[in-house]
C-alpha positions as CSV (number, residue, x, y, z in Angstrom):
1,X,109.9,33.3,120.0
2,X,112.5,33.2,122.8
3,X,112.8,36.3,124.8
4,X,115.9,38.4,124.0
5,X,116.9,42.0,124.2
6,X,116.2,43.5,120.8
7,X,114.2,46.1,119.0
8,X,110.4,45.6,118.8
9,X,108.9,43.4,116.1
10,X,107.6,46.4,114.2
11,X,111.0,47.9,113.8
12,X,112.5,44.6,112.9
13,X,109.9,44.1,110.2
14,X,110.6,47.6,108.8
15,X,114.3,46.8,108.7
16,X,113.7,43.5,106.9
17,X,111.3,45.2,104.5
18,X,113.9,47.9,103.7
19,X,116.5,45.3,103.0
20,X,114.0,43.5,100.7
21,X,113.1,46.7,99.0
22,X,116.7,47.5,98.3
23,X,117.1,44.3,96.3
24,X,113.9,45.1,94.4
25,X,115.1,48.5,93.4
26,X,118.8,47.7,92.7
27,X,118.9,44.1,91.5
28,X,118.3,44.9,87.9
29,X,119.9,48.4,87.9
30,X,123.1,48.9,86.0
31,X,126.2,48.0,87.8
32,X,129.1,50.3,87.0
33,X,131.7,48.7,84.7
34,X,135.1,49.6,86.2
35,X,138.5,48.2,85.4
36,X,138.8,44.6,86.6
37,X,140.4,44.0,90.0
38,X,144.0,43.1,90.8
39,X,144.0,40.9,94.0
40,X,147.0,42.4,95.8
41,X,150.6,41.4,95.4
42,X,150.0,37.7,94.9
43,X,148.3,38.2,91.5
44,X,150.1,39.4,88.4
45,X,147.0,39.7,86.1
46,X,143.7,41.3,86.7
47,X,140.5,39.2,87.2
48,X,138.9,38.3,83.8
49,X,135.6,40.2,83.3
50,X,133.8,36.9,82.8
51,X,135.0,35.7,86.2
52,X,133.9,39.0,87.8
53,X,130.4,38.6,86.4
54,X,130.3,34.9,87.3
55,X,131.4,35.3,90.9
56,X,129.8,38.5,91.9
57,X,127.0,38.2,94.5
58,X,126.1,41.9,94.5
59,X,122.8,41.4,92.5
60,X,121.4,39.4,95.4
61,X,123.4,40.2,98.5
62,X,122.7,43.9,98.3
63,X,119.9,43.3,100.7
64,X,122.4,42.6,103.4
65,X,123.6,46.2,103.5
66,X,121.9,47.3,106.8
67,X,123.2,44.2,108.6
68,X,126.7,44.6,107.1
69,X,126.8,48.2,108.3
70,X,125.3,47.2,111.7
71,X,127.9,44.5,112.1
72,X,130.7,46.8,110.9
73,X,129.8,49.5,113.5
74,X,129.9,46.9,116.3
75,X,133.2,45.6,115.0
76,X,134.6,49.1,114.9
77,X,133.5,49.6,118.5
78,X,135.1,46.3,119.5
79,X,138.4,47.3,117.9
80,X,138.3,50.5,119.9
81,X,137.5,48.6,123.0
82,X,140.6,46.4,122.3
83,X,142.6,49.6,121.8
84,X,143.3,48.7,118.2
85,X,141.6,51.9,117.1
86,X,141.6,55.3,118.8
87,X,138.4,56.9,119.8
88,X,138.7,59.4,117.0
89,X,139.4,56.7,114.4
90,X,136.3,54.8,115.7
91,X,134.1,57.9,115.5
92,X,135.3,58.7,112.0
93,X,134.7,55.2,110.7
94,X,131.2,55.0,112.2
95,X,130.3,58.4,110.7
96,X,131.5,57.2,107.4
97,X,129.5,54.0,107.7
98,X,126.4,55.9,108.6
99,X,126.9,58.1,105.5
100,X,127.2,55.0,103.3
101,X,124.0,53.7,104.8
102,X,122.1,56.9,104.0
103,X,123.5,56.8,100.4
104,X,122.2,53.2,99.9
105,X,118.8,54.0,101.4
106,X,118.4,57.1,99.2
107,X,119.4,55.2,96.0
108,X,122.6,57.3,95.6
109,X,125.1,54.4,96.0
110,X,127.1,53.2,93.1
111,X,127.4,49.4,92.9
112,X,130.3,48.0,90.9
113,X,131.1,44.5,89.6
114,X,134.6,44.8,90.8
115,X,133.4,45.0,94.4
116,X,132.3,41.4,94.2
117,X,129.9,41.5,97.1
118,X,128.2,43.9,99.4
119,X,131.0,43.8,102.0
120,X,133.6,45.0,99.6
121,X,131.2,47.5,98.1
122,X,130.6,49.2,101.4
123,X,134.3,49.1,102.4
124,X,135.3,50.6,99.0
125,X,132.9,53.5,99.5
126,X,133.9,54.0,103.1
127,X,137.5,54.4,102.0
128,X,136.5,56.9,99.4
129,X,134.8,58.9,102.0
130,X,137.3,58.8,104.9
131,X,140.5,57.8,103.2
132,X,143.0,55.1,104.1
133,X,141.5,54.9,107.6
134,X,138.6,52.9,106.0
135,X,141.1,50.1,105.4
136,X,141.5,49.6,109.2
137,X,137.9,48.5,109.7
138,X,138.7,45.0,108.4
139,X,141.3,44.5,111.0
140,X,140.7,41.2,112.9
141,X,138.0,39.9,110.7
142,X,137.5,38.1,107.4
143,X,134.7,38.2,104.9
144,X,134.0,34.6,106.1
145,X,132.9,35.6,109.6
146,X,131.5,38.9,108.3
147,X,129.0,37.2,105.9
148,X,128.2,34.7,108.6
149,X,127.3,37.6,110.8
150,X,125.3,39.5,108.2
151,X,123.3,36.4,107.3
152,X,122.4,35.6,110.9
153,X,121.3,39.2,111.5
154,X,119.2,39.1,108.4
155,X,117.6,35.8,109.2
156,X,117.0,36.8,112.8
157,X,114.8,39.7,111.7
158,X,113.2,37.8,108.8
159,X,112.0,35.1,111.2
160,X,110.5,37.7,113.5
161,X,108.6,39.1,110.4
162,X,107.4,35.6,109.4
163,X,106.3,34.8,112.9
164,X,104.4,38.0,113.2
165,X,102.7,37.3,109.9
166,X,101.7,33.8,111.1
167,X,100.1,35.3,114.2
168,X,98.0,37.6,111.9
169,X,97.0,34.6,109.9
170,X,96.0,32.7,113.0
171,X,94.0,35.6,114.2
172,X,92.1,35.7,110.9
173,X,91.3,32.0,111.2
174,X,90.1,32.5,114.8
175,X,87.8,35.3,113.9
176,X,86.2,33.2,111.1
177,X,85.9,30.3,113.5
178,X,84.0,32.5,116.0
179,X,81.9,34.0,113.2
180,X,80.7,30.6,112.0
181,X,80.8,28.7,115.3
182,X,77.4,27.3,114.7
183,X,78.1,25.9,111.2
184,X,78.4,22.2,110.7
185,X,80.1,20.7,107.6
186,X,81.1,17.3,106.4
187,X,84.5,16.1,107.6
188,X,86.5,14.1,105.1
189,X,88.9,11.3,105.0
190,X,90.2,10.2,101.6
191,X,88.2,13.1,100.2
192,X,85.1,11.1,101.0
193,X,82.4,12.4,103.4
194,X,83.1,10.8,106.8
195,X,81.5,12.5,109.8
196,X,80.0,15.9,110.7
197,X,82.4,18.4,112.2
198,X,82.1,22.1,113.1
199,X,83.5,24.4,110.5
200,X,85.2,26.2,113.4
201,X,86.9,22.9,114.4
202,X,88.1,22.5,110.9
203,X,89.8,25.9,110.5
204,X,91.2,25.7,114.0
205,X,93.2,22.7,112.9
206,X,95.2,25.1,110.8
207,X,95.7,27.4,113.8
208,X,97.4,24.5,115.5
209,X,99.5,23.7,112.5
210,X,100.7,27.3,112.2
211,X,101.5,27.3,116.0
212,X,103.8,24.4,115.4
213,X,105.4,26.4,112.5
214,X,106.0,29.3,114.8
215,X,107.6,26.9,117.2
216,X,110.0,25.6,114.5
217,X,110.9,29.1,113.6
218,X,111.6,29.8,117.3
219,X,113.7,26.7,117.6
220,X,115.7,27.8,114.5
221,X,116.2,31.3,116.0
222,X,117.6,29.8,119.2
223,X,120.3,28.0,117.4
224,X,121.2,30.7,114.9
225,X,121.3,33.5,117.5
226,X,125.0,33.2,118.3
227,X,127.7,35.6,117.3
228,X,130.1,34.3,114.6
229,X,132.2,37.5,114.3
230,X,135.7,36.9,115.7
231,X,136.2,33.5,113.9
232,X,138.3,35.2,111.3
233,X,138.9,33.4,108.1
234,X,138.9,30.0,109.8
235,X,141.3,30.0,112.8
236,X,140.3,33.0,114.9
237,X,142.0,36.4,115.1
238,X,145.4,37.6,116.3
239,X,143.9,40.8,117.9
240,X,142.7,41.0,121.5
241,X,139.1,41.5,120.6
242,X,136.4,40.8,123.2
243,X,133.8,38.7,121.4
244,X,131.3,38.9,124.3
245,X,131.5,42.6,124.1
246,X,130.6,42.4,120.4
247,X,127.8,40.0,121.1
248,X,126.3,42.4,123.6
249,X,126.4,45.2,121.1
250,X,124.6,43.1,118.5
251,X,122.2,41.5,121.0
252,X,123.5,37.9,120.7
253,X,123.1,35.9,123.9
254,X,126.2,33.7,123.1
255,X,129.2,33.4,120.8
256,X,130.3,30.5,118.6
257,X,132.8,28.1,120.2
258,X,134.7,26.8,117.2
259,X,136.1,29.0,114.5
260,X,136.2,26.3,111.8
261,X,132.6,25.4,112.4
262,X,131.6,29.1,112.6
263,X,132.6,30.2,109.1
264,X,131.4,27.0,107.4
265,X,128.1,26.5,109.4
266,X,125.0,26.8,107.3
267,X,122.9,24.4,109.4
268,X,120.8,27.3,110.4
269,X,120.0,28.1,106.7
270,X,118.9,24.4,106.2
271,X,116.8,24.5,109.4
272,X,115.1,27.7,108.4
273,X,114.4,26.4,104.9
274,X,113.0,23.2,106.5
275,X,110.7,25.2,108.7
276,X,109.7,27.3,105.7
277,X,108.9,24.2,103.7
278,X,106.7,22.8,106.4
279,X,104.9,26.1,106.8
280,X,104.3,26.3,103.0
281,X,103.1,22.7,103.1
282,X,100.4,23.8,105.6
283,X,99.5,26.7,103.4
284,X,99.3,24.4,100.4
285,X,96.9,22.1,102.2
286,X,94.5,24.9,103.1
287,X,94.9,26.2,99.6
288,X,93.8,22.9,98.2
289,X,90.8,22.9,100.4
290,X,89.8,26.4,99.5
291,X,90.2,25.7,95.8
292,X,88.0,22.6,96.2
293,X,85.5,24.4,98.4
294,X,85.1,27.3,96.1
295,X,84.4,25.1,93.1
296,X,80.9,24.6,91.7
297,X,81.2,21.0,92.8
298,X,81.5,22.0,96.5
299,X,80.3,25.7,96.7
300,X,81.1,25.7,100.4
301,X,82.9,29.0,100.4
302,X,83.2,32.2,98.4
303,X,86.4,34.1,98.1
304,X,86.4,37.8,97.7
305,X,86.5,39.1,94.1
306,X,89.6,41.1,95.2
307,X,91.5,37.9,95.7
308,X,90.4,36.1,92.6
309,X,90.9,36.7,88.9
310,X,88.9,36.2,85.8
311,X,89.5,34.4,82.5
312,X,90.7,36.2,79.4
313,X,88.3,34.0,77.3
314,X,85.5,32.7,79.6
315,X,83.4,35.5,81.2
316,X,81.9,33.3,83.8
317,X,85.1,32.2,85.5
318,X,86.2,33.3,88.9
319,X,89.6,31.7,89.5
320,X,91.2,31.2,93.0
321,X,94.6,32.3,91.7
322,X,96.0,33.3,95.1
323,X,95.4,29.9,96.6
324,X,96.7,28.2,93.4
325,X,99.9,30.3,93.4
326,X,100.6,29.6,97.1
327,X,100.1,25.9,96.3
328,X,102.5,26.2,93.4
329,X,105.1,28.3,95.3
330,X,105.3,25.5,97.9
331,X,107.3,23.4,95.5
332,X,109.6,26.3,94.9
333,X,110.4,26.5,98.6
334,X,110.9,22.7,98.7
335,X,113.4,23.1,95.9
336,X,115.4,25.8,97.8
337,X,115.7,23.4,100.7
338,X,117.1,20.6,98.5
339,X,119.4,23.1,96.7
340,X,121.1,24.1,99.9
341,X,121.3,20.6,101.3
342,X,122.9,19.5,98.0
343,X,125.4,22.4,98.1
344,X,126.5,21.5,101.7
345,X,126.7,17.8,101.4
346,X,130.3,17.6,100.0
347,X,132.0,20.5,101.5
348,X,135.2,20.0,103.6
349,X,136.0,22.4,106.4
350,X,136.1,25.3,106.5
351,X,134.8,28.0,104.1
352,X,134.3,27.2,100.4
353,X,133.0,29.6,97.8
354,X,130.1,27.1,97.2
355,X,128.5,28.7,100.3
356,X,127.7,31.8,98.3
357,X,124.9,29.6,96.8
358,X,123.0,29.6,100.1
359,X,121.8,33.1,99.8
360,X,119.5,33.2,96.7
361,X,117.5,30.1,97.9
362,X,117.3,31.5,101.4
363,X,116.3,35.0,100.4
364,X,113.7,33.8,97.9
365,X,112.2,31.2,100.3
366,X,111.9,33.8,103.0
367,X,110.4,36.3,100.6
368,X,107.9,33.7,99.3
369,X,106.9,32.6,102.8
370,X,106.5,36.2,104.0
371,X,104.4,37.2,101.0
372,X,102.3,34.0,101.2
373,X,101.5,34.3,104.9
374,X,100.7,38.0,104.5
375,X,98.3,37.6,101.6
376,X,96.6,34.6,103.1
377,X,95.7,36.5,106.3
378,X,93.9,39.1,104.1
379,X,92.2,36.4,102.0
380,X,90.8,34.7,105.0
381,X,89.5,37.9,106.5
382,X,87.3,38.3,103.5
383,X,86.2,34.7,103.2
384,X,82.5,33.9,103.2
385,X,81.1,30.6,104.2
386,X,78.0,29.3,102.4
387,X,76.2,28.0,105.4
388,X,73.1,26.7,103.4
389,X,75.3,24.5,101.2
390,X,77.2,23.1,104.1
391,X,73.9,22.4,106.0
392,X,72.5,20.5,103.1
393,X,75.8,18.6,102.7
394,X,75.7,17.3,106.3
395,X,72.0,16.2,106.0
396,X,72.7,13.9,103.0
397,X,74.7,10.8,102.5
398,X,76.0,8.3,105.0
399,X,77.6,10.6,107.5
400,X,76.0,8.9,110.5
401,X,77.2,5.4,109.9
402,X,79.8,5.6,112.7
403,X,77.2,6.9,115.1
404,X,75.0,3.9,114.5
405,X,77.9,1.5,114.9
406,X,78.9,3.1,118.2
407,X,75.2,2.9,119.3
408,X,75.3,-0.8,118.8
409,X,78.5,-1.1,120.8
410,X,76.8,0.7,123.7
411,X,74.1,-1.9,123.4
412,X,76.6,-4.7,124.0
413,X,77.6,-5.7,120.4
414,X,81.4,-6.0,119.8
415,X,82.6,-3.2,117.5
416,X,83.7,-5.4,114.6
417,X,80.2,-7.0,114.6
418,X,78.6,-3.6,114.8
419,X,80.8,-2.4,112.0
420,X,79.6,-5.3,109.8
421,X,75.9,-4.7,110.6
422,X,76.1,-1.0,109.7
423,X,78.1,-1.9,106.6
424,X,75.2,-4.0,105.5
425,X,72.8,-1.2,106.3
426,X,74.9,1.2,104.2
427,X,74.7,-1.3,101.3
428,X,70.9,-1.4,101.8
429,X,70.7,2.4,101.7
430,X,72.8,2.7,98.6
431,X,70.7,0.2,96.8
432,X,67.5,2.0,97.9
433,X,69.1,5.4,97.1
434,X,68.2,6.5,100.6
435,X,70.2,8.5,103.1
436,X,70.8,7.3,106.6
437,X,69.1,10.5,107.9
438,X,65.9,9.3,106.4
439,X,66.0,5.7,107.5
440,X,63.1,4.4,109.6
441,X,63.2,2.5,112.8
442,X,61.7,-0.5,111.1
443,X,64.5,-0.5,108.6
444,X,67.1,-0.1,111.3
445,X,65.6,-3.1,113.3
446,X,65.6,-5.2,110.2
447,X,69.4,-5.1,110.5
448,X,69.6,-5.4,114.3
449,X,67.0,-5.9,117.0
450,X,69.2,-3.8,119.3
451,X,68.0,-0.6,117.7
452,X,65.4,1.3,119.7
453,X,63.6,4.7,119.3
454,X,66.5,6.5,120.9
455,X,68.6,5.6,117.8
456,X,66.8,8.3,115.8
457,X,68.5,11.0,117.9
458,X,71.8,9.9,116.3
459,X,70.7,10.7,112.8
460,X,71.3,14.5,113.0
461,X,74.4,16.6,112.6
462,X,73.9,18.2,116.0
463,X,73.5,14.9,117.7
464,X,76.6,13.5,116.1
465,X,78.6,16.7,117.0
466,X,77.7,16.9,120.7
467,X,78.9,13.4,121.5
468,X,82.4,14.2,120.5
469,X,83.0,16.0,123.8
470,X,86.5,14.8,124.7
471,X,89.4,17.2,124.6
472,X,90.3,17.8,121.0
473,X,86.9,16.7,119.8
474,X,84.5,18.6,117.5
475,X,81.7,19.0,120.2
476,X,80.5,22.6,120.4
477,X,81.5,22.7,124.1
478,X,85.1,21.7,123.4
479,X,85.5,24.0,120.4
480,X,84.2,26.9,122.4
481,X,86.7,26.1,125.1
482,X,89.5,26.0,122.6
483,X,88.4,29.2,120.9
484,X,88.4,31.1,124.2
485,X,92.0,30.0,124.9
486,X,93.1,31.0,121.5
487,X,91.3,34.3,121.6
488,X,92.9,35.2,124.9
489,X,96.3,34.2,123.7
490,X,96.3,35.6,120.1
491,X,93.7,38.3,119.8
C-alpha cells in the first residue's frame, strides 16, 4: 500500500470491524416509526410512508457512522478555521458528535425512518443534544459531498483490512511451501497430468496472484484517497473554507479538482469491486483445486475436520464446504461489480439518487472478500499434504514425455520431429499399458537410435524437476531462492 500518514493497520481494522458490527446489530432492529417528514417550505405535504421506506438507506448505511462523525468533526474544525463558527460553537458541536458516537457504539441510539440516511440521523440527534447550534454543522456542505467523503473513508480502511488479510493468507501458503518443500506432485494442463512440479512451486503461484491483488487494491487506494468535501451539492461552496486544511485533518494527500465530478464519481467503487472480483477469482481457483485434491479420486490433501462439514444422511461424508462456499461467493462479488457498472452507465452529471445503489453491493463485496480471505488463511494453516499419494502419482503415467522429447532435441533432432517420435512412444506405452518410468532402453531405442543409457536419468521426478532451473522454474534451487525472498518480505 502507498505510504501515508494514518493510524496503524490494526486500529484501522478495528474501526472497520466496528462499522461492520454496527450493521450486524442494527440492520434488522426496529426503526422508530415517527411522523413522516415535511421537506421544508417547498413542500406542502409530508412524505408518504411508502416513499420513506422505499428511499431510506439507514438499514445499510448505518455502518458509515464512525466515518460520518469523523468527517463532521473535521468539517466543524474547518468552519472554525474559516471563522464561520466560533471556538465555543466548534467545541460544543464536537462534544455533541462525540456523544452521538458513544450512543451508537453502546447501542443506545434510536434510528428513525424519517431520518432517511445515517447523515440526517446523526444531525437530528446532534440537534436534540445541543439545540439549534447543531443545524450550523451543515453549513458549506451537502449530503452529496458528505456521503462521498464517508464512503472514501470507509473504503480506505476496508482496503487496508483486506490487504492485511491477504498478507496473512500469503504467509500461510509460504509456511506450507516450506513445510513440504521436498514434495513433488503432478502438474496439470487441461486437468491432465503434464509434468512433475514441486508442491511448493504450485502453492507459491497463488502467493504471486495474491501479491498482484494487493497491488490492485493499492492502486485503487491511490485514486480514491482524495478529499471530496468542499464540493457542495455540485458547484462548490460559498464559504471561505480551506479544503487543504480539511484534507490534512482527515489524512488525504490531495483534494478533488472538479466539484461536478466529485459528487458523482463512483469510479473508485467500480475499481474496488473489480479488484475484489479478481481476488475472489483467485480464491475460487485455489478452492477448485482443494476440492478436487481432497476428493477420493485425488486424495492429495486432507482438510482439517474443523473446516469441513458432514452429511445429514451419509455418515462417511467429509465435505469441503468452506472451499465450496468461497467458490460460490465469487459469483456474488462478480454480480456486485456488474450491478454498480449498470447503475452508473446512464447517469448524467452530477449527483443522482441512483448512486445510493452503490453501497449495498460495495459493502457486501468487501464483507465477502474480507471473510473469505480470513477463513482461507486459517484453512491453509491446518492443511495436510498426503505425500505418499503425490509421490505415487508422479511415478505413474506419462509425465516424462516432454523430458524425452527435449533429450532428443539435445541430440540434434528438430523439436517437431522429436515430438512425433515421443508421441509414437506414448502410443506404444498406452497399448502396452506401461508407464514411461518403466520403459527399457531397448524399447526407447526402438523408437530412436539417439537414445543412450543417460536417457534413464530423465525418467524420475527428481531428474525432471532439477532441469527446470531457470528463473521462475520448478527446480528445487529456484523454488528455494523464491521462498527465501518471500519469507524475508512477508514473514
